[in-house]
C-alpha positions in Angstrom: 19.7 -29.0 3.1 16.9 -27.5 0.9 13.3 -26.6 1.7 10.8 -27.8 -0.9 8.0 -25.4 -1.5 9.1 -21.9 -2.5 12.7 -23.0 -2.6 13.2 -25.8 -5.1 9.7 -25.9 -6.6 6.6 -23.7 -6.6 3.0 -24.6 -6.6 0.8 -23.4 -9.5 -1.2 -20.2 -9.1 -4.6 -20.4 -7.4 -6.3 -19.7 -10.7 -4.4 -22.5 -12.5 -5.2 -24.8 -9.6 -8.9 -24.2 -9.6 -9.1 -24.0 -13.4 -7.5 -27.5 -13.7 -10.0 -29.0 -11.3 -13.0 -27.4 -13.0 -11.8 -28.4 -16.4 -11.4 -32.0 -15.3 -14.9 -32.0 -14.0 -16.4 -30.3 -17.0 -17.6 -27.3 -15.0 -17.5 -23.9 -16.7 -18.3 -21.0 -14.4 -18.5 -17.5 -15.9 -15.6 -15.2 -15.6 -17.0 -13.2 -12.7 -17.8 -16.3 -10.7 -14.4 -17.8 -11.4 -12.6 -14.6 -10.3 -14.6 -14.6 -7.1 -13.8 -18.2 -6.4 -10.1 -17.6 -6.8 -10.3 -14.5 -4.5 -12.0 -16.5 -1.8 -9.6 -19.5 -2.1 -6.7 -17.0 -1.8 -8.3 -15.2 1.2 -8.8 -18.5 3.0 -5.3 -19.8 2.2 -6.8 -23.0 0.8 -3.9 -23.8 -1.6 -1.1 -25.7 0.1 2.2 -24.0 -0.8 0.3 -20.7 -1.5 -0.5 -17.9 0.9 -1.5 -18.5 4.4 -5.1 -17.9 5.5 -5.9 -14.3 6.5 -7.8 -15.9 9.4 -8.2 -19.6 10.3 -11.8 -20.5 11.1 -12.2 -21.6 14.7 -13.3 -25.1 13.8 -10.1 -25.6 11.8 -7.6 -24.2 14.3 -6.4 -27.6 15.6 -6.1 -29.1 12.1 -4.3 -26.0 10.9 -1.9 -26.1 13.8 -1.2 -29.8 13.3 -1.4 -29.8 9.5 2.2 -30.9 8.9 2.2 -33.7 11.4 0.1 -36.1 9.6 -1.7 -36.8 6.3 -5.1 -36.7 7.8 -4.5 -33.4 9.5 -3.1 -31.9 6.3 -6.1 -32.9 4.3 -8.5 -31.8 6.9 -6.9 -28.4 7.2 -6.7 -27.6 3.5 -9.9 -29.2 2.3 -11.6 -27.5 5.3 -10.3 -24.2 4.1 -11.6 -24.8 0.6 -15.1 -25.6 2.1 -14.9 -22.4 4.2 -14.2 -20.5 1.1 -17.4 -21.8 -0.4 -15.9 -24.5 -2.7 -17.4 -27.5 -0.9 -18.2 -29.4 -4.1 -14.6 -29.2 -5.2 -12.8 -29.4 -1.9 -11.4 -32.9 -2.1 -10.6 -32.6 -5.8 -8.7 -29.4 -5.1 -6.7 -31.1 -2.3 -5.9 -34.1 -4.6 -4.8 -31.8 -7.4 -2.1 -30.0 -5.4 -0.3 -33.3 -4.8 0.1 -34.0 -8.5 3.5 -33.4 -10.1 1.8 -31.3 -12.8 0.8 -28.8 -10.1 4.4 -28.1 -9.2 7.1 -26.3 -11.2 10.8 -26.4 -10.5 12.6 -23.0 -10.4 14.7 -22.6 -13.5 18.0 -23.1 -11.6 16.8 -26.0 -9.4 18.0 -28.8 -11.7 21.3 -27.1 -12.7 22.1 -26.3 -9.0 21.3 -29.9 -7.8 23.3 -31.4 -10.7 26.3 -29.2 -10.0 26.2 -30.2 -6.3 26.0 -33.9 -7.4 29.0 -33.3 -9.7 31.0 -31.9 -6.8 30.0 -34.8 -4.5 28.0 -32.7 -2.2 25.1 -34.7 -0.5 21.7 -33.1 -0.6 18.7 -33.4 1.8 15.2 -32.0 1.3 13.7 -31.0 4.6 10.0 -30.1 4.4 7.1 -29.3 6.6 4.5 -31.3 4.7 1.6 -33.7 5.2 2.1 -36.0 2.1 4.9 -37.7 0.2 6.6 -35.3 -2.2 9.0 -37.9 -3.7 6.7 -38.6 -6.7 6.9 -34.8 -7.6 10.7 -35.0 -7.5 10.7 -38.2 -9.6 8.3 -36.7 -12.2 10.6 -33.7 -12.7 13.8 -35.7 -12.9 15.1 -34.4 -9.6 14.9 -37.5 -7.3 18.3 -38.9 -8.4 19.9 -35.6 -7.2 18.5 -35.9 -3.7 20.2 -38.2 -1.1 17.5 -38.2 1.6 14.1 -36.6 2.4 13.1 -35.5 5.9 9.4 -34.9 5.9 7.6 -33.6 9.0 4.6 -35.9 8.7 6.9 -38.9 8.6 9.2 -37.8 11.4 6.5 -36.3 13.7 8.5 -33.1 14.1 8.4 -29.9 12.0 10.7 -27.0 11.3 11.9 -24.9 13.2 12.3 -27.7 15.8 16.0 -28.4 16.0 15.4 -32.1 15.9 14.5 -32.2 12.2 17.7 -30.4 11.3 19.8 -32.6 13.5 18.3 -35.7 11.9 19.1 -34.3 8.5 22.7 -33.7 9.4 23.0 -37.2 10.8 21.6 -38.7 7.6 24.1 -36.7 5.6 26.9 -37.8 7.9 28.1 -34.3 8.4 28.4 -31.9 11.3 25.8 -29.1 11.4 28.5 -26.5 10.8 29.2 -28.2 7.5 25.6 -28.3 6.3 24.0 -25.2 4.6 20.2 -24.9 5.0 18.6 -23.2 2.1 15.0 -22.0 2.4 12.5 -19.3 2.0 10.9 -19.1 5.4 12.9 -17.2 8.0 11.0 -18.6 10.8 10.9 -22.3 9.9 14.1 -22.7 7.9 15.9 -20.3 10.1 15.6 -22.8 12.9 18.6 -24.6 11.4 20.9 -21.9 12.9 20.0 -23.2 16.4 21.9 -26.4 15.7 24.9 -24.6 14.2 24.0 -24.7 10.5 24.6 -21.7 8.3 21.4 -20.6 6.6 20.8 -19.0 3.2 17.4 -17.6 2.3 15.7 -17.3 -1.1 12.6 -15.3 -2.1 9.3 -17.2 -2.4 8.4 -15.9 -5.8 6.6 -17.2 -8.8 8.9 -19.4 -11.0 9.1 -16.8 -13.8 10.2 -14.1 -11.4 13.1 -16.0 -9.8 15.3 -17.4 -12.5 18.5 -17.5 -10.5 17.6 -17.4 -6.8 19.7 -20.5 -6.0 22.8 -19.2 -7.8 24.5 -18.0 -4.6 24.3 -21.5 -3.1 27.1 -22.8 -5.3 29.4 -20.1 -4.1 28.7 -21.1 -0.5 29.1 -24.9 -0.9 32.0 -27.1 -1.8 
């Protein structure tokens, strides 16, 4: 089992994210204004897959708490954070941008690791706390044929670290939990797999160019 964000793929930087939306719209803020907008978006944690908010505004607490349980909650939480950061005009476009395959980059060893697991006949599940369908991202990056099943919190109505999502993944893979390795970057969420008996391996949630071989140990632990 693999987590998605920060494990197999990484979202673009906040500056790249905002820059892409502004370029698409034809807007051209000066450098100081752009730097301030990036700072505020970062402070408010408005980029899904990026850093968490330093503090969630009171009116968004419910949406934030339930963000991975449904598409509406996810959009409300993150577009709301963009508005709270002062990017009201661009809030919906920013949210839409983060779901595009172009906004995500596989880690350098994601493809090689998944291909080697496929060669060995090891089935793979992607288990993610998320509010939208990430399958198009995997297809666009040529990774979908290497994944056997996806367990997405918004489709299942349960999110990590709830044991139920890991149990469901093991059942889909047709394996006992003790025979399924969970690989993720979040010790709280992904570490929940240990409660059902799965071994767990953690990777660092780093930018793509700073983690060229974070998945390498996985092949030594599997198959």
